[in-house]
C-alpha positions as CSV (number, residue, x, y, z in Angstrom):
1,M,93.9,88.4,105.8
2,N,92.0,87.2,102.9
3,Y,92.4,90.2,100.6
4,I,91.4,90.9,97.0
5,G,94.5,91.0,94.8
6,S,96.8,89.7,97.5
7,K,100.0,88.4,96.0
8,H,100.8,86.0,98.9
9,S,100.2,82.9,96.8
10,L,102.1,84.4,93.9
11,L,105.2,85.5,95.8
12,G,107.4,82.7,94.4
13,F,106.6,83.7,90.8
14,I,107.0,87.5,91.6
15,E,110.3,87.0,93.4
16,E,111.7,84.8,90.7
17,V,110.9,87.2,87.9
18,I,112.2,90.3,89.7
19,M,115.4,88.6,90.9
20,N,116.2,87.2,87.4
21,V,115.5,90.5,85.6
22,T,117.4,92.6,88.1
23,A,120.4,90.2,88.2
24,P,122.8,92.9,86.8
25,L,121.6,95.3,89.6
26,L,122.2,92.7,92.3
27,S,125.7,91.9,90.9
28,R,126.6,95.5,90.9
29,S,125.3,96.0,94.5
30,Q,127.4,93.1,95.7
31,K,130.5,94.6,94.1
32,E,129.8,97.9,95.8
33,D,130.1,96.6,99.4
34,N,126.5,95.2,99.4
35,T,124.9,98.6,99.0
36,P,121.2,98.1,99.9
37,I,118.8,98.0,97.0
38,T,115.7,100.2,97.4
39,F,112.5,98.4,96.5
40,C,109.2,100.4,96.3
41,D,105.9,98.7,96.8
42,I,103.7,101.6,95.9
43,F,100.3,99.8,96.1
44,A,101.1,97.9,99.2
45,G,97.7,96.4,100.2
46,T,98.6,93.9,103.0
47,S,102.4,94.4,102.3
48,A,102.9,90.8,101.2
49,V,105.4,91.7,98.5
50,G,107.2,94.5,100.5
51,R,107.6,92.1,103.4
52,A,109.1,89.4,101.2
53,F,111.8,91.8,99.9
54,K,112.4,93.3,103.3
55,Q,113.3,89.8,104.4
56,K,115.8,89.7,101.6
57,G,117.6,92.7,102.9
58,Y,116.2,95.3,100.6
59,N,115.4,98.9,101.7
60,I,111.7,99.2,101.4
61,I,109.4,102.1,100.4
62,A,105.8,101.1,101.0
63,N,102.7,103.1,100.2
64,D,98.9,102.8,100.0
65,L,96.1,105.3,99.6
66,Q,93.9,103.3,102.1
67,Y,94.6,104.1,105.7
68,Y,94.1,100.6,107.0
69,S,96.8,99.4,104.5
70,Y,99.1,102.2,105.7
71,V,98.6,101.0,109.3
72,I,99.5,97.4,108.3
73,A,102.6,98.6,106.4
74,K,103.7,100.8,109.3
75,H,104.0,97.7,111.4
76,Y,105.2,95.0,108.9
77,I,107.6,97.2,107.1
78,Q,109.0,99.6,109.8
79,N,108.9,97.3,112.9
80,N,111.9,95.0,112.8
81,Q,111.3,93.6,116.3
82,A,108.5,93.6,118.8
83,P,108.2,97.0,120.5
84,E,109.1,97.0,124.3
85,F,106.1,99.1,125.6
86,S,108.5,100.4,128.3
87,R,106.2,103.3,129.3
88,L,103.2,101.0,129.7
89,R,105.3,98.6,131.8
90,A,106.3,101.5,134.0
91,K,102.6,102.1,134.6
92,G,102.0,98.5,135.6
93,V,100.8,97.1,132.2
94,A,103.4,94.3,131.7
95,R,101.5,92.5,128.9
96,P,99.6,95.0,126.7
97,F,97.9,92.4,124.5
98,E,96.6,90.4,127.4
99,F,95.5,93.7,129.1
100,L,93.5,94.7,126.0
101,D,92.1,91.3,125.5
102,T,90.5,91.3,128.9
103,L,89.0,94.8,128.8
104,G,85.3,95.3,129.4
105,S,82.9,96.0,126.6
106,E,82.2,99.4,125.0
107,K,79.2,100.3,122.9
108,G,81.2,102.5,120.6
109,F,80.9,103.2,116.8
110,V,81.5,99.6,115.6
111,Y,78.8,98.2,118.0
112,R,76.3,101.0,117.2
113,N,76.6,100.7,113.5
114,Y,77.8,97.2,112.5
115,S,76.2,94.8,115.0
116,L,72.6,93.6,115.2
117,G,72.2,94.8,118.8
118,G,73.5,98.2,118.0
119,T,71.3,98.7,114.9
120,T,68.1,97.0,116.0
121,S,66.2,100.3,116.2
122,Q,67.8,101.8,113.1
123,E,66.5,101.9,109.5
124,F,69.1,99.3,108.5
125,Q,70.0,96.3,110.7
126,R,73.6,95.2,110.2
127,L,75.4,92.0,111.1
128,Y,79.0,92.5,110.4
129,F,80.1,91.4,113.9
130,S,78.5,89.7,116.8
131,D,77.4,92.1,119.6
132,E,80.2,90.8,121.9
133,N,82.9,91.1,119.3
134,A,81.8,94.6,118.1
135,M,81.9,95.9,121.7
136,K,85.3,94.3,122.3
137,I,86.7,95.9,119.1
138,D,85.4,99.3,120.3
139,A,86.9,98.8,123.8
140,I,90.3,97.9,122.4
141,R,90.3,100.6,119.8
142,Q,89.4,103.3,122.3
143,K,92.1,102.2,124.8
144,I,94.8,102.1,122.1
145,E,93.9,105.7,121.2
146,V,93.9,106.8,124.9
147,W,97.4,105.3,125.3
148,K,98.6,107.2,122.2
149,V,97.1,110.5,123.2
150,S,98.5,110.1,126.7
151,S,102.0,109.3,125.3
152,L,102.0,105.9,126.9
153,I,102.9,104.2,123.6
154,N,105.2,105.4,120.8
155,E,104.6,105.3,117.1
156,A,105.9,101.7,116.6
157,E,103.9,100.4,119.5
158,Y,100.7,102.2,118.3
159,F,100.9,100.7,114.8
160,Y,101.8,97.3,116.2
161,L,98.6,97.3,118.3
162,L,96.4,98.8,115.6
163,A,97.6,96.5,112.8
164,S,97.0,93.5,115.2
165,L,93.5,94.8,115.9
166,L,92.7,95.0,112.2
167,E,93.8,91.5,111.5
168,T,92.1,90.2,114.6
169,A,88.8,91.9,113.8
170,D,88.9,90.6,110.2
171,R,89.1,87.1,111.4
172,V,85.7,87.4,113.2
173,A,84.0,89.5,110.6
174,N,80.6,88.0,109.4
175,T,81.5,88.5,105.7
176,V,82.7,86.5,102.7
177,S,86.2,88.2,102.8
178,I,85.0,91.7,101.7
179,Y,82.8,94.3,103.5
180,E,80.5,95.3,100.7
181,A,77.9,93.0,102.3
182,F,77.4,90.9,105.5
183,L,75.9,87.5,105.9
184,K,72.3,87.1,107.0
185,K,73.2,84.8,109.8
186,I,76.3,84.6,112.0
187,K,78.8,82.1,110.6
188,P,80.8,79.9,113.0
189,A,84.0,81.9,112.6
190,A,82.3,85.2,113.4
191,D,80.5,83.7,116.4
192,R,83.8,82.8,118.1
193,P,84.9,85.3,120.8
194,L,87.6,87.7,119.4
195,L,91.0,86.8,120.8
196,F,93.3,89.8,120.6
197,E,96.8,88.5,119.8
198,P,100.0,90.1,118.4
199,I,100.6,89.6,114.7
200,K,104.0,88.5,113.3
201,I,107.1,90.6,113.0
202,T,108.9,90.7,109.7
203,K,112.6,90.9,110.2
204,G,114.9,92.7,107.7
205,L,118.4,94.0,107.6
206,E,119.3,95.9,110.7
207,G,120.0,99.6,110.3
208,L,117.8,100.3,107.3
209,K,115.3,103.1,107.5
210,H,112.2,101.8,105.7
211,Q,109.7,104.5,104.6
212,V,105.9,104.1,104.6
213,Y,103.5,106.6,103.0
214,N,99.7,107.1,102.9
215,Q,99.4,108.9,99.6
216,D,98.1,108.7,96.0
217,A,100.7,106.8,94.1
218,N,100.8,109.2,91.2
219,S,101.5,112.1,93.6
220,L,104.1,110.2,95.7
221,I,106.1,109.1,92.6
222,H,107.4,112.7,92.3
223,Q,108.9,112.5,95.8
224,I,110.7,109.2,95.8
225,S,113.4,107.3,93.9
226,G,115.2,103.9,94.1
227,H,116.1,100.9,92.2
228,I,113.0,98.7,91.8
229,L,109.4,99.9,91.5
230,Y,106.7,97.3,91.9
231,L,103.2,98.2,90.8
232,D,100.1,96.2,91.9
233,P,97.3,98.7,91.2
234,P,93.6,97.9,91.2
235,Y,93.0,96.1,87.8
236,N,89.2,96.2,87.6
237,T,86.2,98.3,88.7
238,R,86.1,96.8,92.2
239,K,87.0,99.5,94.7
240,Y,89.1,98.9,97.8
241,N,87.6,101.9,99.6
242,T,84.2,100.2,99.6
243,N,85.3,96.6,99.8
244,Y,87.2,97.3,103.1
245,H,85.3,100.3,104.4
246,I,84.9,98.9,107.9
247,L,88.6,98.2,108.3
248,E,89.2,101.8,107.2
249,T,86.8,103.0,109.9
250,I,88.4,100.8,112.6
251,A,91.8,102.1,111.6
252,L,90.8,105.8,111.6
253,Y,88.1,105.6,114.3
254,D,86.8,108.9,113.1
255,D,83.1,108.6,113.6
256,P,82.4,109.0,109.9
257,E,79.1,109.7,108.3
258,I,77.8,106.4,106.8
259,K,74.9,105.5,104.6
260,G,72.8,102.6,103.3
261,K,72.3,99.0,104.1
262,T,76.0,98.3,104.5
263,G,77.0,101.4,106.3
264,M,79.5,102.7,103.7
265,R,81.5,105.8,104.5
266,T,80.0,108.7,102.6
267,D,83.4,110.2,101.9
268,Q,84.5,108.6,98.6
269,S,87.6,110.7,98.0
270,K,89.8,107.6,98.0
271,K,88.5,106.2,94.8
272,S,91.3,105.0,92.6
273,K,91.6,106.1,89.0
274,Y,93.0,102.7,88.2
275,S,89.5,101.3,88.7
276,A,88.0,103.7,86.1
277,R,88.0,102.4,82.6
278,R,88.4,105.8,81.0
279,Q,91.3,106.8,83.3
280,A,93.3,103.7,84.1
281,A,95.6,103.7,81.1
282,A,96.4,107.4,81.2
283,T,97.0,107.1,85.0
284,L,99.4,104.2,84.5
285,T,101.2,106.2,81.8
286,D,101.7,109.2,84.1
287,L,103.1,107.0,86.9
288,I,105.6,105.2,84.7
289,K,106.7,108.4,83.0
290,N,107.5,110.1,86.3
291,A,109.1,107.1,88.0
292,N,112.7,107.6,89.0
293,F,113.4,103.9,89.1
294,P,115.5,102.0,86.5
295,Y,113.5,98.8,87.0
296,I,109.7,98.7,86.9
297,F,107.5,95.7,87.4
298,L,103.7,95.7,87.0
299,S,101.5,92.8,88.2
300,Y,98.2,92.6,86.3
301,N,96.0,89.8,85.2
302,D,93.9,88.9,82.2
303,E,90.8,90.4,83.7
304,G,92.3,93.8,83.9
305,I,90.7,96.8,82.3
306,I,94.0,97.9,80.6
307,T,94.7,95.5,77.8
308,L,98.0,93.6,77.2
309,D,98.7,95.6,74.1
310,E,98.1,98.9,75.9
311,I,100.4,98.0,78.7
312,E,103.2,96.9,76.3
313,S,102.7,100.1,74.3
314,I,102.9,102.3,77.5
315,M,106.0,100.6,78.9
316,S,107.9,100.1,75.7
317,K,108.1,103.9,75.2
318,Y,110.6,104.1,78.1
319,G,112.9,101.2,77.5
320,E,113.3,97.4,77.2
321,Y,110.0,95.6,77.8
322,Q,109.4,91.9,78.8
323,R,106.4,90.0,80.0
324,F,106.0,86.8,82.1
325,E,102.9,84.9,82.9
326,Q,101.6,82.3,85.3
327,K,98.2,80.6,85.7
328,H,96.6,81.5,89.0
329,R,93.5,80.4,90.9
330,R,91.2,83.4,91.0
331,F,90.1,85.2,94.1
332,K,86.6,84.2,95.2
333,A,84.8,86.3,97.7
334,D,81.8,83.9,97.7
335,S,82.4,80.1,97.5
336,H,78.8,79.5,96.7
337,R,78.8,81.8,93.6
338,D,79.3,80.4,90.1
339,Y,82.3,82.0,88.4
340,A,82.9,82.0,84.6
341,K,86.4,80.5,85.2
342,E,88.4,79.0,88.0
343,Y,91.8,80.5,87.0
344,T,93.2,83.7,85.7
345,I,96.5,84.5,84.0
346,E,98.8,86.6,86.1
347,Y,101.2,88.8,84.1
348,I,104.3,90.5,85.3
349,H,105.2,93.3,82.9
350,C,108.9,94.4,83.2
351,L,110.5,97.6,82.1
352,R,114.2,98.4,82.2
353,R,114.3,102.1,81.6
354,D,116.8,103.4,79.0
355,D,117.2,106.9,80.6
356,L,118.2,105.8,84.2
């Protein structure tokens, strides 16, 4: 998934910094019969960083305020192997993904609000999906929910199917990576028929009980503890609840009230304080102050609304502070737009707390 702020291309840099800084912790863990290290990715997004450390054998805590991100984390972080779908098989559905891929069409919420055919007679015509793909998304989403309500699939199977649908739908969306706007004409990728396929499984150490939450990070921090806390909060005024509102709606499938040309959800309760200039620094301070983790790492780039000096000042209050940086090609939602610069500087701010 092409995602704003995704750390997929920076994983090597992030892993190197965290592994080097926490070397004493790793050494101590090995001496104590390889006690698993708890790594918390509290702004998980697409779970790229959490998945990487899951594969290293860490015990993962993942969290995100957006429900679609929670769905993705529930699969990638908690599923360690492909679910068996034993109850569906007992009902004659031997291959759930193939079954869902060949369902008929449904003129559900996605078709009625985010396709041209469904919005022709409305005030605003929208072209987020082709008519055929929108109806297929509705059909698959509705059947997944029917299976869940009927107890034909368990939690692991539900989130495996739902996360796969989110990534599949995103591949045929008629957008430039984000959902704040749609293209005026169907692009080739969006015109292709949606093919519903399972997404990858991320394998970790057997026997670990990874935890996944759907909460505000500053509230959750009071309930959790561990060894390494990784922070990747929104760093500018772009808001994930609007940039990915359709993925949120597909995940929840809650028939929300929507508005305007782009069909945004009217409920804006999931706005992040980290995207507000007047609140971001104080919110970060509150999070770090209440974090029960000896090592804290913050990813933030040079376009962030909290300055380098502010971050250093905040983190230095609680222990030993370090900073690392790497040049990084910036995210571009629109390849035709002129950007002021091609690259940003990605910083990793590190704190070793004195009191833990």
